[in-house]
C-alpha positions as CSV (number, residue, x, y, z in Angstrom):
1,Y,-25.0,85.2,7.3
2,E,-25.8,88.5,8.6
3,S,-25.5,90.5,5.0
4,T,-28.3,88.3,3.7
5,L,-30.7,89.4,6.6
6,D,-33.8,91.9,5.9
7,R,-34.6,91.7,9.5
8,D,-33.6,91.4,12.7
9,E,-32.5,88.2,14.1
10,L,-31.2,86.7,17.6
11,I,-29.2,84.2,16.1
12,L,-26.8,81.3,17.4
13,I,-23.8,80.8,15.8
14,G,-22.0,77.7,16.3
15,G,-18.4,77.6,14.6
16,F,-17.1,74.0,14.7
17,G,-13.2,74.0,13.9
18,G,-10.5,71.6,14.0
19,R,-9.9,71.6,17.7
20,T,-12.6,74.0,19.3
21,S,-16.2,74.3,18.9
22,D,-17.4,77.8,19.7
23,F,-21.1,79.2,20.2
24,S,-22.3,82.9,20.3
25,L,-25.4,84.7,21.3
26,V,-25.6,87.8,19.1
27,H,-28.7,90.4,17.6
28,G,-27.8,91.2,14.1
29,G,-29.9,92.0,10.8
30,P,-29.7,95.3,9.0
31,W,-30.6,97.4,11.6
32,G,-28.5,96.5,14.1
33,R,-25.7,97.4,11.4
34,A,-27.6,100.5,10.3
35,R,-27.3,101.7,14.2
36,G,-23.7,100.7,14.7
37,R,-23.0,97.7,17.4
38,T,-22.9,97.8,20.6
39,P,-22.0,95.5,23.8
40,K,-25.5,94.4,24.1
41,D,-25.8,93.1,20.8
42,L,-23.8,89.9,22.2
43,L,-25.7,88.1,24.7
44,G,-23.3,85.6,25.5
45,N,-20.2,83.7,24.2
46,A,-19.4,79.7,25.4
47,G,-16.8,77.0,23.8
48,V,-15.7,73.2,24.5
49,G,-12.4,72.6,23.4
50,L,-12.7,69.8,20.8
51,A,-14.5,69.0,17.3
52,G,-13.5,67.4,14.0
53,D,-10.2,66.8,15.5
54,A,-11.4,65.0,18.7
55,F,-13.8,62.9,16.3
56,D,-10.9,61.7,13.8
57,A,-8.9,60.6,17.1
58,K,-11.6,58.2,18.2
59,I,-11.8,57.0,14.3
60,I,-8.3,55.9,14.6
61,R,-8.4,54.8,17.9
62,H,-11.3,52.6,17.1
63,L,-10.5,51.6,13.9
64,V,-7.2,52.2,12.9
65,S,-5.3,51.9,16.1
66,P,-6.4,47.6,16.6
67,A,-5.0,47.2,13.1
68,L,-2.0,48.3,14.2
69,G,-1.3,46.2,16.9
70,A,-3.0,48.1,19.9
71,G,-4.8,46.0,22.3
72,T,-2.4,43.0,21.6
73,E,-0.1,41.5,23.8
74,I,3.2,40.6,24.0
75,R,5.4,37.9,25.9
76,S,7.8,39.1,28.2
77,L,9.7,36.2,31.0
78,G,7.1,33.8,30.8
79,K,4.2,37.1,31.2
80,L,1.5,38.2,29.1
81,L,2.1,41.8,28.7
82,P,-0.3,44.7,26.5
83,V,1.3,46.1,24.1
84,P,2.2,50.0,25.4
85,T,-0.6,51.7,25.1
86,W,1.0,55.6,24.8
87,V,2.1,55.1,21.2
88,Y,-1.6,55.0,19.9
89,A,-2.5,58.2,21.9
90,K,0.5,59.7,19.7
91,L,-1.0,58.2,16.4
92,E,-4.3,59.9,17.2
93,R,-3.0,63.8,16.1
94,W,-1.1,63.3,12.5
95,H,1.4,65.9,13.5
96,H,2.4,64.0,16.7
97,L,3.3,61.0,14.7
98,S,6.7,62.2,14.3
99,F,7.9,61.9,17.7
100,L,7.3,58.4,17.6
101,K,10.5,58.5,14.9
102,A,12.5,59.3,18.1
103,G,16.1,56.7,18.5
104,D,14.7,55.1,21.5
105,V,11.1,54.8,20.9
106,M,11.9,53.2,17.9
107,N,13.6,50.6,19.2
108,M,11.4,50.2,22.1
109,L,9.1,49.3,19.3
110,R,11.2,46.4,18.0
111,S,11.6,45.0,20.9
112,V,8.0,44.5,21.2
113,R,7.8,43.6,17.6
114,A,10.5,40.5,18.8
115,Q,7.7,39.8,21.6
116,A,4.5,40.2,20.4
117,L,2.1,37.5,19.6
118,E,0.5,39.2,16.6
119,P,3.9,41.0,15.0
120,D,2.8,41.3,11.7
121,K,0.3,44.7,13.4
122,I,3.5,45.4,15.3
123,D,5.4,45.5,11.8
124,A,2.4,48.0,10.2
125,L,2.5,50.3,13.1
126,L,6.3,50.9,12.4
127,H,6.2,51.1,8.5
128,L,3.8,53.9,9.1
129,I,6.3,55.7,11.6
130,Q,8.9,55.4,9.6
131,E,7.3,56.7,6.5
132,D,5.8,58.9,7.8
133,L,2.4,58.8,6.8
134,G,0.6,60.1,9.9
135,Y,-1.4,63.0,7.6
136,Q,-1.9,60.5,4.5
137,L,-3.8,58.7,7.1
138,H,-5.6,60.9,8.4
139,R,-6.7,62.4,4.9
140,A,-8.0,59.0,4.7
141,V,-9.7,59.2,7.9
142,Q,-11.0,62.8,7.6
143,R,-12.9,60.8,3.9
144,L,-15.0,58.2,6.0
145,K,-16.4,60.5,8.7
146,C,-17.1,62.9,5.2
147,D,-18.8,59.7,3.9
148,L,-20.7,59.1,6.9
149,S,-22.4,62.0,7.0
150,A,-23.5,61.3,3.5
151,S,-24.5,57.7,4.1
152,D,-25.6,55.6,6.3
153,T,-21.9,52.8,6.1
154,A,-19.2,53.9,4.4
155,R,-15.9,52.4,3.3
156,F,-12.6,52.9,5.0
157,T,-9.5,52.2,2.9
158,F,-5.8,53.0,3.7
159,S,-3.0,51.3,1.6
160,D,0.6,51.9,1.7
161,G,2.7,48.7,0.6
162,F,3.3,47.3,3.9
163,V,-0.4,49.0,5.4
164,A,-3.6,47.7,4.0
165,L,-6.9,48.7,6.2
166,D,-10.3,48.0,4.6
167,A,-13.2,47.7,7.0
168,T,-16.9,48.9,6.0
169,V,-18.0,51.2,9.2
170,A,-21.7,51.8,9.9
171,R,-22.9,55.4,10.9
172,R,-24.6,54.3,14.2
173,S,-21.0,53.0,14.9
174,F,-19.3,56.2,14.5
175,E,-21.7,58.2,16.5
176,S,-21.0,55.3,19.6
177,W,-17.4,56.4,19.6
178,I,-17.7,60.1,20.1
179,W,-21.1,60.1,22.2
180,E,-19.0,61.5,25.2
181,E,-17.9,64.5,22.7
182,L,-21.6,65.1,21.8
183,Q,-22.4,65.1,25.3
184,Q,-19.5,68.1,25.6
185,I,-21.3,69.7,22.8
186,E,-25.1,69.8,24.1
187,A,-24.0,70.7,27.7
188,C,-21.8,73.8,26.5
189,V,-24.8,74.8,24.3
190,D,-27.3,74.6,27.6
191,S,-24.7,76.4,29.6
192,L,-24.8,79.5,26.7
193,L,-28.4,80.1,26.6
194,R,-28.6,79.4,30.8
195,S,-26.0,82.3,31.8
196,A,-27.2,84.6,29.0
197,S,-30.9,83.8,30.4
198,V,-32.4,82.9,27.0
199,P,-35.1,80.0,26.5
200,A,-34.2,78.1,23.4
201,R,-37.7,79.2,21.9
202,A,-36.0,82.9,21.5
203,V,-33.9,82.1,19.1
204,D,-34.9,82.9,16.1
205,R,-32.0,81.3,13.8
206,V,-29.4,79.0,14.1
207,F,-26.2,79.2,12.1
208,L,-23.8,76.7,12.1
209,T,-20.2,76.5,10.2
210,G,-17.2,75.0,9.6
211,G,-16.9,71.4,8.4
212,T,-17.7,69.2,11.6
213,S,-21.5,70.9,11.5
214,F,-22.0,68.4,8.8
215,V,-22.5,65.8,11.1
216,P,-25.7,64.5,11.2
217,A,-24.9,63.8,15.0
218,V,-23.9,67.4,15.7
219,R,-26.7,68.8,13.7
220,R,-29.1,67.1,15.7
221,I,-28.3,68.9,19.1
222,F,-29.7,71.7,17.3
223,D,-32.2,70.5,15.8
224,A,-34.0,69.0,18.9
225,R,-33.8,72.1,21.1
226,F,-34.6,74.8,18.1
227,G,-36.4,73.1,15.8
228,A,-34.6,71.7,11.8
229,E,-36.2,74.9,10.4
230,K,-34.7,77.4,12.5
231,I,-31.3,75.9,11.5
232,R,-29.5,77.3,8.6
233,S,-25.6,77.0,7.5
234,G,-23.2,77.6,4.9
235,N,-19.1,78.6,3.7
236,E,-18.7,76.0,6.0
237,F,-14.5,76.0,5.0
238,T,-14.3,79.9,4.0
239,S,-17.1,81.6,6.4
240,V,-14.1,83.1,8.3
241,A,-12.4,84.4,5.7
242,R,-15.5,86.0,4.2
243,G,-16.7,87.7,7.4
244,L,-13.1,89.2,7.5
245,A,-14.0,90.1,3.9
246,L,-16.8,91.8,4.3
247,R,-16.1,93.3,7.5
248,A,-12.7,95.0,5.8
249,A,-14.9,96.3,3.0
250,S,-16.9,97.8,5.8
251,L,-14.3,99.6,7.2
252,G,-13.1,101.1,3.9
């Protein structure tokens, strides 16, 4: 972004990765580059350990896991007991799904299936684990998230033989699922401004990058504090690589 400027600016950079949201408040522009960087150019950094993966996990929790047995019950020794919840926590991260394939876990889930009031849902969960479908499932979740960034409603579909999920999701529902994460991002941005003793009105530009910056609820955080006219974005999936290439070129 800085390479496009014809004057210096005070810039708030918001970088949203898969697992972290990171913010930097810096002076940047052609005059700063010409004189050389100094420590004073960086007014502050802040970050919070959540971003796209956390949003995906909430979609799994509220939309997918109930269809796979979360919240249902088993009948054991004449009592109704909940299906173990820790299984579904593993489901929320696609690369953790393989941990459920351990023999003791699979035996436990087969026992749960035998006692389940809704055994078809546990069957679907078992199939998902046995066939290692975590990556494919999370790709479907990410498609939904992307579609909800462009439309007020979107359709979630995932089908693989035994498992068939189909639902229409409203953007407002998704935003309610990620409310806590949005609050943490807001608090992080406000903390950065306070620690740097910089009022929001003094920021010339806000540059957002990373896939999560497309989420409308995330963009509203910055629109509300800085004004939509100050928001810029670009190279959302390649900005790190492009920035490194430009830096390398400047050193060469």
